[in-house]
mmCIF file as Biopython writes it, N, C-alpha, C and O atoms, coordinates in Angstrom:
data_model
#
loop_
_atom_site.group_PDB
_atom_site.id
_atom_site.type_symbol
_atom_site.label_atom_id
_atom_site.label_alt_id
_atom_site.label_comp_id
_atom_site.label_asym_id
_atom_site.label_entity_id
_atom_site.label_seq_id
_atom_site.pdbx_PDB_ins_code
_atom_site.Cartn_x
_atom_site.Cartn_y
_atom_site.Cartn_z
_atom_site.occupancy
_atom_site.B_iso_or_equiv
_atom_site.auth_seq_id
_atom_site.auth_asym_id
_atom_site.pdbx_PDB_model_num
ATOM 1   N N  . MET A ? 1  ? 4.242  -6.502 5.555   1.0 0.0 1  A 1 
ATOM 2   C CA . MET A ? 1  ? 5.404  -6.345 4.693   1.0 0.0 1  A 1 
ATOM 3   C C  . MET A ? 1  ? 5.812  -4.866 4.691   1.0 0.0 1  A 1 
ATOM 4   O O  . MET A ? 1  ? 5.000  -4.011 4.339   1.0 0.0 1  A 1 
ATOM 5   N N  . PRO A ? 2  ? 7.041  -4.554 5.072   1.0 0.0 2  A 1 
ATOM 6   C CA . PRO A ? 2  ? 7.446  -3.156 5.184   1.0 0.0 2  A 1 
ATOM 7   C C  . PRO A ? 2  ? 7.783  -2.477 3.861   1.0 0.0 2  A 1 
ATOM 8   O O  . PRO A ? 2  ? 7.830  -1.248 3.809   1.0 0.0 2  A 1 
ATOM 9   N N  . ARG A ? 3  ? 8.023  -3.241 2.782   1.0 0.0 3  A 1 
ATOM 10  C CA . ARG A ? 3  ? 8.374  -2.618 1.503   1.0 0.0 3  A 1 
ATOM 11  C C  . ARG A ? 3  ? 7.109  -2.318 0.702   1.0 0.0 3  A 1 
ATOM 12  O O  . ARG A ? 3  ? 6.235  -3.173 0.561   1.0 0.0 3  A 1 
ATOM 13  N N  . ASP A ? 4  ? 7.024  -1.106 0.185   1.0 0.0 4  A 1 
ATOM 14  C CA . ASP A ? 4  ? 5.871  -0.690 -0.605  1.0 0.0 4  A 1 
ATOM 15  C C  . ASP A ? 4  ? 6.323  -0.257 -1.988  1.0 0.0 4  A 1 
ATOM 16  O O  . ASP A ? 4  ? 7.437  0.237  -2.162  1.0 0.0 4  A 1 
ATOM 17  N N  . ILE A ? 5  ? 5.452  -0.443 -2.969  1.0 0.0 5  A 1 
ATOM 18  C CA . ILE A ? 5  ? 5.723  0.009  -4.336  1.0 0.0 5  A 1 
ATOM 19  C C  . ILE A ? 5  ? 5.315  1.472  -4.423  1.0 0.0 5  A 1 
ATOM 20  O O  . ILE A ? 5  ? 4.215  1.846  -4.016  1.0 0.0 5  A 1 
ATOM 21  N N  . ILE A ? 6  ? 6.222  2.308  -4.966  1.0 0.0 6  A 1 
ATOM 22  C CA . ILE A ? 6  ? 5.949  3.732  -5.096  1.0 0.0 6  A 1 
ATOM 23  C C  . ILE A ? 6  ? 6.177  4.171  -6.539  1.0 0.0 6  A 1 
ATOM 24  O O  . ILE A ? 6  ? 6.909  3.517  -7.281  1.0 0.0 6  A 1 
ATOM 25  N N  . ASN A ? 7  ? 5.554  5.273  -6.932  1.0 0.0 7  A 1 
ATOM 26  C CA . ASN A ? 7  ? 5.736  5.863  -8.249  1.0 0.0 7  A 1 
ATOM 27  C C  . ASN A ? 7  ? 6.644  7.073  -8.132  1.0 0.0 7  A 1 
ATOM 28  O O  . ASN A ? 7  ? 6.575  7.821  -7.157  1.0 0.0 7  A 1 
ATOM 29  N N  . LEU A ? 8  ? 7.498  7.262  -9.135  1.0 0.0 8  A 1 
ATOM 30  C CA . LEU A ? 8  ? 8.349  8.447  -9.195  1.0 0.0 8  A 1 
ATOM 31  C C  . LEU A ? 8  ? 7.807  9.362  -10.293 1.0 0.0 8  A 1 
ATOM 32  O O  . LEU A ? 8  ? 7.593  8.930  -11.425 1.0 0.0 8  A 1 
ATOM 33  N N  . VAL A ? 9  ? 7.587  10.634 -9.943  1.0 0.0 9  A 1 
ATOM 34  C CA . VAL A ? 9  ? 6.955  11.595 -10.844 1.0 0.0 9  A 1 
ATOM 35  C C  . VAL A ? 9  ? 7.963  12.668 -11.221 1.0 0.0 9  A 1 
ATOM 36  O O  . VAL A ? 9  ? 8.663  13.202 -10.361 1.0 0.0 9  A 1 
ATOM 37  N N  . CYS A ? 10 ? 8.036  12.983 -12.513 1.0 0.0 10 A 1 
ATOM 38  C CA . CYS A ? 10 ? 8.905  14.050 -13.007 1.0 0.0 10 A 1 
ATOM 39  C C  . CYS A ? 10 ? 8.406  15.389 -12.482 1.0 0.0 10 A 1 
ATOM 40  O O  . CYS A ? 10 ? 7.204  15.653 -12.497 1.0 0.0 10 A 1 
ATOM 41  N N  . GLN A ? 11 ? 9.311  16.227 -12.024 1.0 0.0 11 A 1 
ATOM 42  C CA . GLN A ? 11 ? 8.925  17.518 -11.470 1.0 0.0 11 A 1 
ATOM 43  C C  . GLN A ? 11 ? 8.703  18.574 -12.559 1.0 0.0 11 A 1 
ATOM 44  O O  . GLN A ? 11 ? 8.122  19.624 -12.281 1.0 0.0 11 A 1 
ATOM 45  N N  . ASP A ? 12 ? 9.149  18.319 -13.778 1.0 0.0 12 A 1 
ATOM 46  C CA . ASP A ? 12 ? 8.926  19.271 -14.872 1.0 0.0 12 A 1 
ATOM 47  C C  . ASP A ? 12 ? 7.577  19.043 -15.549 1.0 0.0 12 A 1 
ATOM 48  O O  . ASP A ? 12 ? 6.769  19.966 -15.655 1.0 0.0 12 A 1 
ATOM 49  N N  . CYS A ? 13 ? 7.334  17.814 -16.006 1.0 0.0 13 A 1 
ATOM 50  C CA . CYS A ? 13 ? 6.102  17.538 -16.756 1.0 0.0 13 A 1 
ATOM 51  C C  . CYS A ? 13 ? 5.029  16.853 -15.911 1.0 0.0 13 A 1 
ATOM 52  O O  . CYS A ? 13 ? 3.902  16.686 -16.378 1.0 0.0 13 A 1 
ATOM 53  N N  . LYS A ? 14 ? 5.348  16.452 -14.682 1.0 0.0 14 A 1 
ATOM 54  C CA . LYS A ? 14 ? 4.403  15.826 -13.735 1.0 0.0 14 A 1 
ATOM 55  C C  . LYS A ? 14 ? 3.854  14.488 -14.209 1.0 0.0 14 A 1 
ATOM 56  O O  . LYS A ? 14 ? 2.727  14.126 -13.870 1.0 0.0 14 A 1 
ATOM 57  N N  . ARG A ? 15 ? 4.642  13.748 -14.994 1.0 0.0 15 A 1 
ATOM 58  C CA . ARG A ? 15 ? 4.204  12.433 -15.456 1.0 0.0 15 A 1 
ATOM 59  C C  . ARG A ? 15 ? 4.903  11.342 -14.660 1.0 0.0 15 A 1 
ATOM 60  O O  . ARG A ? 15 ? 6.047  11.498 -14.232 1.0 0.0 15 A 1 
ATOM 61  N N  . LYS A ? 16 ? 4.187  10.225 -14.467 1.0 0.0 16 A 1 
ATOM 62  C CA . LYS A ? 16 ? 4.746  9.079  -13.746 1.0 0.0 16 A 1 
ATOM 63  C C  . LYS A ? 16 ? 5.605  8.282  -14.711 1.0 0.0 16 A 1 
ATOM 64  O O  . LYS A ? 16 ? 5.110  7.773  -15.717 1.0 0.0 16 A 1 
ATOM 65  N N  . ASN A ? 17 ? 6.902  8.173  -14.402 1.0 0.0 17 A 1 
ATOM 66  C CA . ASN A ? 17 ? 7.831  7.498  -15.306 1.0 0.0 17 A 1 
ATOM 67  C C  . ASN A ? 17 ? 8.367  6.189  -14.746 1.0 0.0 17 A 1 
ATOM 68  O O  . ASN A ? 17 ? 8.565  5.234  -15.498 1.0 0.0 17 A 1 
ATOM 69  N N  . TYR A ? 18 ? 8.603  6.127  -13.457 1.0 0.0 18 A 1 
ATOM 70  C CA . TYR A ? 18 ? 9.271  4.981  -12.864 1.0 0.0 18 A 1 
ATOM 71  C C  . TYR A ? 18 ? 8.501  4.467  -11.662 1.0 0.0 18 A 1 
ATOM 72  O O  . TYR A ? 18 ? 7.785  5.217  -10.998 1.0 0.0 18 A 1 
ATOM 73  N N  . THR A ? 19 ? 8.658  3.167  -11.387 1.0 0.0 19 A 1 
ATOM 74  C CA . THR A ? 19 ? 8.171  2.582  -10.147 1.0 0.0 19 A 1 
ATOM 75  C C  . THR A ? 19 ? 9.349  1.928  -9.459  1.0 0.0 19 A 1 
ATOM 76  O O  . THR A ? 19 ? 10.262 1.428  -10.115 1.0 0.0 19 A 1 
ATOM 77  N N  . THR A ? 20 ? 9.330  1.933  -8.138  1.0 0.0 20 A 1 
ATOM 78  C CA . THR A ? 20 ? 10.379 1.310  -7.357  1.0 0.0 20 A 1 
ATOM 79  C C  . THR A ? 20 ? 9.787  0.881  -6.028  1.0 0.0 20 A 1 
ATOM 80  O O  . THR A ? 20 ? 8.627  1.176  -5.738  1.0 0.0 20 A 1 
ATOM 81  N N  . THR A ? 21 ? 10.571 0.188  -5.221  1.0 0.0 21 A 1 
ATOM 82  C CA . THR A ? 21 ? 10.111 -0.207 -3.895  1.0 0.0 21 A 1 
ATOM 83  C C  . THR A ? 21 ? 10.910 0.544  -2.850  1.0 0.0 21 A 1 
ATOM 84  O O  . THR A ? 21 ? 12.030 0.992  -3.098  1.0 0.0 21 A 1 
ATOM 85  N N  . LYS A ? 22 ? 10.314 0.671  -1.682  1.0 0.0 22 A 1 
ATOM 86  C CA . LYS A ? 22 ? 10.955 1.424  -0.619  1.0 0.0 22 A 1 
ATOM 87  C C  . LYS A ? 22 ? 10.580 0.799  0.710   1.0 0.0 22 A 1 
ATOM 88  O O  . LYS A ? 22 ? 9.446  0.362  0.907   1.0 0.0 22 A 1 
ATOM 89  N N  . ASN A ? 23 ? 11.537 0.760  1.614   1.0 0.0 23 A 1 
ATOM 90  C CA . ASN A ? 23 ? 11.306 0.282  2.969   1.0 0.0 23 A 1 
ATOM 91  C C  . ASN A ? 23 ? 10.845 1.473  3.805   1.0 0.0 23 A 1 
ATOM 92  O O  . ASN A ? 23 ? 11.631 2.378  4.087   1.0 0.0 23 A 1 
ATOM 93  N N  . LYS A ? 24 ? 9.578  1.475  4.199   1.0 0.0 24 A 1 
ATOM 94  C CA . LYS A ? 24 ? 9.012  2.625  4.912   1.0 0.0 24 A 1 
ATOM 95  C C  . LYS A ? 24 ? 9.566  2.779  6.317   1.0 0.0 24 A 1 
ATOM 96  O O  . LYS A ? 24 ? 9.554  3.881  6.865   1.0 0.0 24 A 1 
ATOM 97  N N  . ARG A ? 25 ? 10.054 1.692  6.912   1.0 0.0 25 A 1 
ATOM 98  C CA . ARG A ? 25 ? 10.627 1.789  8.256   1.0 0.0 25 A 1 
ATOM 99  C C  . ARG A ? 25 ? 11.968 2.502  8.248   1.0 0.0 25 A 1 
ATOM 100 O O  . ARG A ? 25 ? 12.247 3.312  9.132   1.0 0.0 25 A 1 
ATOM 101 N N  . ARG A ? 26 ? 12.797 2.210  7.262   1.0 0.0 26 A 1 
ATOM 102 C CA . ARG A ? 26 ? 14.135 2.818  7.195   1.0 0.0 26 A 1 
ATOM 103 C C  . ARG A ? 26 ? 14.141 4.203  6.574   1.0 0.0 26 A 1 
ATOM 104 O O  . ARG A ? 26 ? 14.931 5.056  6.979   1.0 0.0 26 A 1 
ATOM 105 N N  . THR A ? 27 ? 13.275 4.444  5.599   1.0 0.0 27 A 1 
ATOM 106 C CA . THR A ? 27 ? 13.230 5.745  4.922   1.0 0.0 27 A 1 
ATOM 107 C C  . THR A ? 27 ? 11.818 6.306  4.964   1.0 0.0 27 A 1 
ATOM 108 O O  . THR A ? 27 ? 11.064 6.132  4.006   1.0 0.0 27 A 1 
ATOM 109 N N  . PRO A ? 28 ? 11.443 6.967  6.035   1.0 0.0 28 A 1 
ATOM 110 C CA . PRO A ? 28 ? 10.087 7.529  6.115   1.0 0.0 28 A 1 
ATOM 111 C C  . PRO A ? 28 ? 9.906  8.772  5.238   1.0 0.0 28 A 1 
ATOM 112 O O  . PRO A ? 28 ? 8.774  9.155  4.944   1.0 0.0 28 A 1 
ATOM 113 N N  . ASP A ? 29 ? 11.012 9.407  4.814   1.0 0.0 29 A 1 
ATOM 114 C CA . ASP A ? 29 ? 10.926 10.596 3.973   1.0 0.0 29 A 1 
ATOM 115 C C  . ASP A ? 29 ? 10.624 10.211 2.529   1.0 0.0 29 A 1 
ATOM 116 O O  . ASP A ? 29 ? 10.767 9.053  2.137   1.0 0.0 29 A 1 
ATOM 117 N N  . LYS A ? 30 ? 10.203 11.202 1.746   1.0 0.0 30 A 1 
ATOM 118 C CA . LYS A ? 30 ? 9.939  10.956 0.322   1.0 0.0 30 A 1 
ATOM 119 C C  . LYS A ? 30 ? 11.260 10.845 -0.436  1.0 0.0 30 A 1 
ATOM 120 O O  . LYS A ? 30 ? 12.205 11.589 -0.171  1.0 0.0 30 A 1 
ATOM 121 N N  . LEU A ? 31 ? 11.313 9.909  -1.381  1.0 0.0 31 A 1 
ATOM 122 C CA . LEU A ? 31 ? 12.523 9.698  -2.164  1.0 0.0 31 A 1 
ATOM 123 C C  . LEU A ? 31 ? 12.631 10.728 -3.272  1.0 0.0 31 A 1 
ATOM 124 O O  . LEU A ? 31 ? 11.623 11.188 -3.809  1.0 0.0 31 A 1 
ATOM 125 N N  . GLU A ? 32 ? 13.871 11.089 -3.611  1.0 0.0 32 A 1 
ATOM 126 C CA . GLU A ? 32 ? 14.162 11.988 -4.725  1.0 0.0 32 A 1 
ATOM 127 C C  . GLU A ? 32 ? 15.331 11.422 -5.502  1.0 0.0 32 A 1 
ATOM 128 O O  . GLU A ? 32 ? 16.366 11.090 -4.924  1.0 0.0 32 A 1 
ATOM 129 N N  . PHE A ? 33 ? 15.170 11.311 -6.815  1.0 0.0 33 A 1 
ATOM 130 C CA . PHE A ? 33 ? 16.243 10.839 -7.687  1.0 0.0 33 A 1 
ATOM 131 C C  . PHE A ? 33 ? 16.318 11.753 -8.897  1.0 0.0 33 A 1 
ATOM 132 O O  . PHE A ? 33 ? 15.311 12.326 -9.313  1.0 0.0 33 A 1 
ATOM 133 N N  . LYS A ? 34 ? 17.509 11.889 -9.459  1.0 0.0 34 A 1 
ATOM 134 C CA . LYS A ? 34 ? 17.658 12.577 -10.732 1.0 0.0 34 A 1 
ATOM 135 C C  . LYS A ? 34 ? 17.730 11.481 -11.791 1.0 0.0 34 A 1 
ATOM 136 O O  . LYS A ? 34 ? 18.718 10.752 -11.885 1.0 0.0 34 A 1 
ATOM 137 N N  . LYS A ? 35 ? 16.651 11.377 -12.595 1.0 0.0 35 A 1 
ATOM 138 C CA . LYS A ? 35 ? 16.532 10.308 -13.575 1.0 0.0 35 A 1 
ATOM 139 C C  . LYS A ? 35 ? 16.150 10.891 -14.930 1.0 0.0 35 A 1 
ATOM 140 O O  . LYS A ? 35 ? 15.734 12.045 -15.034 1.0 0.0 35 A 1 
ATOM 141 N N  . TYR A ? 36 ? 16.300 10.064 -15.970 1.0 0.0 36 A 1 
ATOM 142 C CA . TYR A ? 36 ? 15.975 10.488 -17.329 1.0 0.0 36 A 1 
ATOM 143 C C  . TYR A ? 36 ? 14.466 10.434 -17.537 1.0 0.0 36 A 1 
ATOM 144 O O  . TYR A ? 36 ? 13.833 9.424  -17.232 1.0 0.0 36 A 1 
ATOM 145 N N  . CYS A ? 37 ? 13.892 11.507 -18.049 1.0 0.0 37 A 1 
ATOM 146 C CA . CYS A ? 37 ? 12.470 11.567 -18.399 1.0 0.0 37 A 1 
ATOM 147 C C  . CYS A ? 37 ? 12.360 11.480 -19.916 1.0 0.0 37 A 1 
ATOM 148 O O  . CYS A ? 37 ? 12.868 12.343 -20.631 1.0 0.0 37 A 1 
ATOM 149 N N  . SER A ? 38 ? 11.697 10.440 -20.402 1.0 0.0 38 A 1 
ATOM 150 C CA . SER A ? 38 ? 11.565 10.255 -21.853 1.0 0.0 38 A 1 
ATOM 151 C C  . SER A ? 38 ? 10.600 11.276 -22.463 1.0 0.0 38 A 1 
ATOM 152 O O  . SER A ? 38 ? 10.657 11.526 -23.667 1.0 0.0 38 A 1 
ATOM 153 N N  . PHE A ? 39 ? 9.727  11.860 -21.664 1.0 0.0 39 A 1 
ATOM 154 C CA . PHE A ? 39 ? 8.794  12.866 -22.171 1.0 0.0 39 A 1 
ATOM 155 C C  . PHE A ? 39 ? 9.481  14.222 -22.322 1.0 0.0 39 A 1 
ATOM 156 O O  . PHE A ? 39 ? 9.262  14.926 -23.308 1.0 0.0 39 A 1 
ATOM 157 N N  . CYS A ? 40 ? 10.317 14.590 -21.338 1.0 0.0 40 A 1 
ATOM 158 C CA . CYS A ? 40 ? 11.045 15.869 -21.393 1.0 0.0 40 A 1 
ATOM 159 C C  . CYS A ? 40 ? 12.287 15.774 -22.285 1.0 0.0 40 A 1 
ATOM 160 O O  . CYS A ? 40 ? 12.679 16.756 -22.916 1.0 0.0 40 A 1 
ATOM 161 N N  . GLY A ? 41 ? 12.900 14.588 -22.333 1.0 0.0 41 A 1 
ATOM 162 C CA . GLY A ? 41 ? 14.080 14.388 -23.168 1.0 0.0 41 A 1 
ATOM 163 C C  . GLY A ? 41 ? 15.392 14.687 -22.475 1.0 0.0 41 A 1 
ATOM 164 O O  . GLY A ? 41 ? 16.426 14.762 -23.139 1.0 0.0 41 A 1 
ATOM 165 N N  . HIS A ? 42 ? 15.389 14.863 -21.154 1.0 0.0 42 A 1 
ATOM 166 C CA . HIS A ? 42 ? 16.633 15.088 -20.428 1.0 0.0 42 A 1 
ATOM 167 C C  . HIS A ? 42 ? 16.466 14.640 -18.971 1.0 0.0 42 A 1 
ATOM 168 O O  . HIS A ? 42 ? 15.369 14.265 -18.559 1.0 0.0 42 A 1 
ATOM 169 N N  . HIS A ? 43 ? 17.532 14.680 -18.206 1.0 0.0 43 A 1 
ATOM 170 C CA . HIS A ? 43 ? 17.510 14.269 -16.812 1.0 0.0 43 A 1 
ATOM 171 C C  . HIS A ? 43 ? 16.840 15.350 -15.954 1.0 0.0 43 A 1 
ATOM 172 O O  . HIS A ? 43 ? 17.199 16.526 -16.019 1.0 0.0 43 A 1 
ATOM 173 N N  . THR A ? 44 ? 15.872 14.929 -15.159 1.0 0.0 44 A 1 
ATOM 174 C CA . THR A ? 44 ? 15.155 15.851 -14.288 1.0 0.0 44 A 1 
ATOM 175 C C  . THR A ? 44 ? 15.017 15.216 -12.906 1.0 0.0 44 A 1 
ATOM 176 O O  . THR A ? 44 ? 15.284 14.027 -12.730 1.0 0.0 44 A 1 
ATOM 177 N N  . LEU A ? 45 ? 14.605 16.004 -11.951 1.0 0.0 45 A 1 
ATOM 178 C CA . LEU A ? 45 ? 14.370 15.501 -10.605 1.0 0.0 45 A 1 
ATOM 179 C C  . LEU A ? 45 ? 13.044 14.755 -10.568 1.0 0.0 45 A 1 
ATOM 180 O O  . LEU A ? 45 ? 12.023 15.268 -11.026 1.0 0.0 45 A 1 
ATOM 181 N N  . HIS A ? 46 ? 13.063 13.546 -10.025 1.0 0.0 46 A 1 
ATOM 182 C CA . HIS A ? 46 ? 11.862 12.725 -9.866  1.0 0.0 46 A 1 
ATOM 183 C C  . HIS A ? 46 ? 11.627 12.527 -8.373  1.0 0.0 46 A 1 
ATOM 184 O O  . HIS A ? 46 ? 12.538 12.145 -7.640  1.0 0.0 46 A 1 
ATOM 185 N N  . LYS A ? 47 ? 10.397 12.791 -7.926  1.0 0.0 47 A 1 
ATOM 186 C CA . LYS A ? 47 ? 10.047 12.645 -6.519  1.0 0.0 47 A 1 
ATOM 187 C C  . LYS A ? 47 ? 8.967  11.593 -6.352  1.0 0.0 47 A 1 
ATOM 188 O O  . LYS A ? 47 ? 8.228  11.275 -7.283  1.0 0.0 47 A 1 
ATOM 189 N N  . GLU A ? 48 ? 8.899  11.068 -5.151  1.0 0.0 48 A 1 
ATOM 190 C CA . GLU A ? 48 ? 7.904  10.066 -4.816  1.0 0.0 48 A 1 
ATOM 191 C C  . GLU A ? 48 ? 6.506  10.687 -4.844  1.0 0.0 48 A 1 
ATOM 192 O O  . GLU A ? 48 ? 6.278  11.763 -4.291  1.0 0.0 48 A 1 
ATOM 193 N N  . ALA A ? 49 ? 5.576  9.988  -5.496  1.0 0.0 49 A 1 
ATOM 194 C CA . ALA A ? 49 ? 4.190  10.479 -5.561  1.0 0.0 49 A 1 
ATOM 195 C C  . ALA A ? 49 ? 3.446  10.123 -4.278  1.0 0.0 49 A 1 
ATOM 196 O O  . ALA A ? 49 ? 3.884  9.262  -3.515  1.0 0.0 49 A 1 
ATOM 197 N N  . LYS A ? 50 ? 2.334  10.784 -4.051  1.0 0.0 50 A 1 
ATOM 198 C CA . LYS A ? 50 ? 1.518  10.521 -2.862  1.0 0.0 50 A 1 
ATOM 199 C C  . LYS A ? 50 ? 0.869  9.160  -2.957  1.0 0.0 50 A 1 
ATOM 200 O O  . LYS A ? 50 ? 0.141  8.758  -2.049  1.0 0.0 50 A 1 
#
């Protein structure tokens, strides 16, 4: 199965906030989204965790 479940980590507080799926064949790079962090209280950059 090419789709894997990944965690998105806030770059400010380093906490795992979101999970999503990703097709590793089409997007081999790490994902980056600007999402709301409930711990920080504002929108921050979230990157794919290892």
